[in-house]
Every structure is written in C-alpha cells, then in structure tokens.
N, C-alpha and C positions, 0 to 999 in steps of 0.2 A: 435624124433627118426627118423632116415633115414633107410629105408629098400630097398635094391637094389640088385637084382640078377645080375649075369653076363649076358651081352648081346653081344655075339660075340667074335671073336678071338682078336680084338684090346684090349678089356678090359682084356681078359685073358693074353695077352702079357704084358700089363701094370703091372698086378699083379706079373707075373713072373719076370719082371724087378725090381719091388720093393723088392721082396724076395731076389734077387741077390745083390742088392745094400745095403739093410738094415739088412739082416739077420732075418727079421721077419718071423713068421710062415705064411703059406698060409692064414689062417683066419685073422690074424692081418694085413697082407698085403692087404687083401680085405678091411678091415676097413680103412686103410690108403689111399687106392686108392679112395674110396668113399668120405672120408673127404676132400681129395685134390680136387676132381672134384666138389663136392657140396659146397666147401668152408664153411664147418661146423666143429665145434670143436669135439674132441674125449673126451668123458667123461670116466675117468679112475680112478682106485684106485692107479695106479703107473705111475705118469707122467714122472719119470726118464727113464723108459723103452722107452717111445715114444720120449722123447727129444733126447735120444741116437740114436734112429732110424732115427731121422730127420737130423742128421749130414751130410750124403751123399746126401741129397735132395737139389734141387735148392731153394725151398721154404719150410721153416720149417712147420711141422704140428702144428696146434693149439690145445692144450690140456687143459682140465679143470680137475684138480684132485679133486675127491670127497671123502668124508669120508665113511668108511665102516659102514653101518647101524647096523651091528652086533657087533660093538666094542664100 
C-alpha cells in the first residue's frame, strides 16, 4: 500500500491536469498520480474504469482487478 499526501503546488497541478484529461474524481486522480509516479499498480474492483481513464495518458495506468471479498 502506498500512502502519499500532496506535497506542493506541482503535485496539485498534476492532479488538476489528470482530472481535466481523464474525467476522474479528485480522489481517483490522486490515486492515478501516485501510481504513475511510484510506478505501482492500482488494485481495483473495476479495472474498466481505470482503463478508460488511461486513454488520454501517455503511459497507461497499470491496474490489477481484484474480486470483491463480500461476493
């Protein structure tokens, strides 16, 4: 698990750019920005959402779809 608060205006600007290019929520854009910088996968219940958001990006996001433990 990666935990990363925003550090400065450059990171905030990157998240704003991701929101504009991908349509992701601010929270999801923060996840995408951290995954992009840290080169780590995004664990998700919905890989399709992240694959769609990857379209406008130069490098696609790496996702791993996991099963819902409650189902």
